[in-house]
N, C-alpha and C positions, 0 to 999 in steps of 0.2 A: 504494500500500500504506500502511496505517496502522500505526504502531509506537509504542507508548507506553513502550517501554523506554528507559532512560538508557544512555549510553555508559559505558565503564569510567572515563573521565576525569571524567565528570559524577558518577558514583557516588563517586569519590574526593573530589571537591570537596564534595559533600554531606556525606560522612562526616567530612571535616576540619572543616567548619563546625559539624556536630553536636557533635563532640568539643570544639571551642572553646566552644560555647555551654554545654555541660554543665560544663566546668571553669572558664571565665572569666566567663560572664555570669550564669547562674542563681544562683550563691552570693552575688553582690553586688547583684542586681537590686533587692531590697527596700530595701537601704540607700541606694542612689543615688536611688530614688524618694522615700524619706522625707526625704532632705536636699535634694532637687531639685538635685543636684550633677552637673556635666558629667563624664562618665566617661572622661576623657582617657587614663588608663592602660590601660583595657580596649580602647579604640579603637586605641591605638597598637599593641597586640599584634596586633589583627586586621589592621592595615595591614602590619605586618612579615611576617605570614603570606601576604600577597597577597590578602586577602579584601575589599579595598576598591578602588574605581576599576577594576573588572574589565573594563568595556566600553571602556576606553581602548585604541585600536589598538596593535599591536605596534610600528609605526613611530615611535610617540611614547613608547615605553618601557613600555606597558601589556601586559596579558595578552591583549588582543584577544578576550575571551570574548563570548558572545552574551547577549541579553536573558534567554533561558531559564536560562542558567548563573547570571545575577544573581538570578533568581527563586529558584533552589535555595538560594542563600546567604541571601536575605532571609527565606525561610520558616523556615529553621533559627534564624536570629537571632530571629525573631518568637516562636518557642517559648519562648525565654529571657526576652526583654524587648524590647518594641517601642519603648520610649523610647530605649534604647541602640541598637537597630537603626536607628531613624529618624536618629539622630545620624550613623551611618555611611552610610546610604543617601542622605542629602541631598547628598553630593558628586555622586552620579550625576544627581540632578535638575538641578543647575547645569551639569554637564558635557553633559547631553543636547542643549541648544541648540548647543553647540560641535560636537558630533558631526555634527549635521545641517546646520550653516550656516557654521562657521568656515573661514577660509582656512588655508593651510599654516602660515604664520607664527604665527597665533593658536593653532593646535592644538599646534605645537611648544612654544610658550612657556607656555600655560596648562594644557593637558592633560598635557604632559610634566612640569610642575612638580608635579602631583598624585601622580605615581608616584616622582619623584626624591626628594621630601622629605615628611615627615609634615605634611600641611596640609589645610585645609578650604576649601570654596567654598560659596556660597549662592545660591539662586534668589529674586530679589527682584522679585515681580510684585504680590502682594496689597497693598492700601492700606486705610487706615482706612475709606474709603467705597466701596471696590471690592474685593469678594471674588469671588463667582460671576460678577458682571458685570464682566469684565476690561476691557471697552470703557469702563467708567466711571472708569478711572484718571486722575489729574490730573498726575502727574509728567511734566515736559516737558524737552526738550533743544533748545536753540537753536544753530544753526551760527554760529560766530564765527571767521572765517578758516579755518584747518585744524583747529580744535577744535570741540567741542560743550560747551555749558554746561548742566548738569543741575540742575533744582530740583524738589523734591517729597519725599514721605514714603512709606515702605513699612511694612507692618505684618505681624506674625506670621511673621517670617522665621527659619526654622530655621538654627541655627549662625551667626547674624549676628555674634556676638562673637568667634567663632573663625576666620571666613573670611578668606582672603588676597585673594579677589576675589569680586565679585558679578556674576551675570547680571541686568541691569536692563532692564525694559521701560518705555519712555517714549512720549510723543507728540512727533513733530516737526511734525505738522500735525493739530491738533485737529479742524479742520473736515472732514477726510477720514474721520473715524471710524476704525474699526479698520485701514483702509488707510493711515492716517497714523501708525501705530505703528512705532517703530524700537528695536532692541535694542542694548545695549552691554555690554562687559566693563569693569567699574569696579574697579580695585584698592582694597582696603579702606583703605589708608593715603593715599589721595588727599585733599588738603586740601578741607574742606567736608563730608566724610562723618562723620556722628555716629551711633554705635550707641546705642540706647536702653536702658532698664532691662530686667532679666530679668523675664519675665512668669510669674506664678504660675498654674499650670494644674491642671485636674482630673486629668488623666492624662498619661502619657508625660513625667513630670516630670524624667527624666534628660536629656531633650532640651532644649536651650537655645533659647528663642524670644524675639525682641526686634523692636523697630521700628528703622528706619533713616531718618535725615534727610539729604537731599542739598541743600546750600545753595551755589549757585554752584560746583558741582563741575565742573572742567574736565578733559575727557578728549580725547585726540587722535582724529582721524578713523580712525586705524588700529585703534582699539578698538571701532569699530562692527561689529556682526555683520550680514553681508549688506548690502543696500542700504537706503536710507531707504524706509520703508513696508512692509518685510518682517518687522517685529518680531512682529506677531500670528501670522503663519504659522510663524515659527521657534518661538515659545513653544508653540504648539499641537502642532506636529510632535514636539516634544520629549516630549510626554505619551505618544506611541506607545511610547517607550522606558521611560518612568518608571511609567506606570499599572499595567502588569503586575507590576512589582516591588513597588509599594505594595500591590497586591492580594495578592501572595504573602506579604507580611508579615502581612496580616490572616489569611490561611490559617494561618500559623504560630501566631499568637496563639490561634486557635480550636483548632488541634491540641493546643496546650499545655493549654488549658482542658479539652478532652475527656480528655486523659491524666490530669489531676488528678482529674477526675470519676470515671473508671474506678477509679483507685487508691482514692479515698475510699469509693466505693460498694462496693468489695470488702472494705473493712476495717470500715466502720461497720455496726453491727447495730441492728435494731429488731424487736420482736416475735420475738426469738430467731433471726433470720437476717440475713445481710448485706443492706443495702438494695438491692443489685443484683438480689436475688431478687424484689423488688417491681416489678411491671410498670410502675407509674407512673414509677419511676426509670429502669428499664432502657430503656423506650421513649424517654425524653428523650435518653439517651446514644446510642441507635441513630439518632435523628434528627440528633444532632451529627455522627456518622460519615458519614451520607448527605450532609449539607450540606458538610462539609469536603472530601469526595472530589469532589463536584460543583464546588465553587469551585476546587479545585486543577486540575481538567481545563480549566476556563475560563481560568485563568491560563496554563497550559501552551500552550493553543491560541493565545491572544493573543500570547504571547512567541514562539512558533514562527513565526507569520506575519511578525512584524517581522524575525526572523532570516533569513527566506526572502526578504526584500525586498518583501513583499506589504503592502498597506494593512491596518491592524489597528484603525482607529479604532472601529469597531463592536464588535469582539471585546474591545478594551481596556476599553470602557465596560461591556460585559457583566460582565467579570471584576471591575472595580473596584466596580460597584454591588452585585453579588451577594456578593462576598467581604466587603465592608464591612458590609453588613446581616447577613450570616451570622455574622461575628465578634461583632457586638454581641449577637445572639440567643444564640449559643453561650456567650459569657461570662456573660450574664445567667442562662441555664439552669444553668450550672455553679455559680453562687452559690446557686441554688435547690436543687441536689442537696446542697450542703453545709449547707443550712438556716442556722441562726443562726451557725454557724461561718464560713459563706461571707461573712457581713457583717462579719466581723472581719478587721483588718489582719494578724492572725497567720497567716492562710492566703492563698495566692497568688491565688485567684480574685477576691478583692475588687479587687486591683490590675489584674487582667486586664480586669475589667468597666470600670474607669475608663479604662484605656488604649484599649479597643476603640472608644469613642465617636468619637474623632477621625477614624477611618477613614471615617466617614460624612460628614465635613466637609472635610478637607484634600485637595488634589489634585483638586478638583472634587467637590462634595457628591453624595450619592446622588440627589438630585433633578436636578442638572445632568447626571449620567450618563444619566438617563432622557430628558432633553431631547435629548442627543446620540443616544441609541438611536432615539428617535422620528424625529429629523431624518434619520438614515441610512436608516431603513426606508422613509420616505416619498420620499426622494430616489431610491431604487431603482425606485419606481413611475413 
């Protein structure tokens, strides 16, 4: 049987997040964007309400919610501000590898920490010369006694300056290709870890993005995730948990842009009638609604499959690719509906258009999602 209804608990979670977004995020979104300031106070309120780290299992102090539950939260945050939302969701991205590969001691220590105290973590994989081509990373870890010594650079790391620990992907055997990658948990205060300057960005400016340098950083063997050579698999499996959530945030942004368009088109008049009466405008908004609903269903299916313990690599790529491209188009069309006003920072759709672009780039570009989709389709042959 197929059932698209939410449980009472999920409705309550969605409504709680929606209320929080309306009261705490929307009123300050433009100001945080303008100043490119990290929204610590807003995020702390969300953490206190239990709207962060929701996938951490109950045995480690978390809510033990599913990926679909996390998607409901991400979509509502996305309606308000995806810059602030990304700052909150990034914990989940770093926690994902631990959910799929950490041992009991690591989960208790690092996942438990995220719910016991207001703190952040960061996913450190991308490098100056390795984005979509993850196998092109240069960061390496050499075994020295019972420790590993890590050297290298990471780039575009969300929450780098706030994180208490990083998920770090390295090579322990460069000649083995992706099978020579190994993952580590690296505390941010480890000697040799240097966080770089704040990056000025086009959009999602409330999100803090920086580089990280690892210079002779020594971590104990107990901080290794899984075995040597399993890093690639761990990093990729984590995307099954995170990509539906990122796609859900894109849906939220598009939902917000559509709502603003409906409101504006109902109030703005030309030729004696609201512009919503003009087919050229109303059809644009109708297309927004079609695409938002289609993207939401793709997100829900990809999240549901993960929650059911089923492989969702293909569905997660569907959701991420479609939702990212859809968000960019919807935000661009919203600016068009607003006309000259849409190009002004006085109205929210200008910010939404800038914020939307990164969804086509981070967590795997729209082109990489198509590579994954094609690979999965032909593998089934």
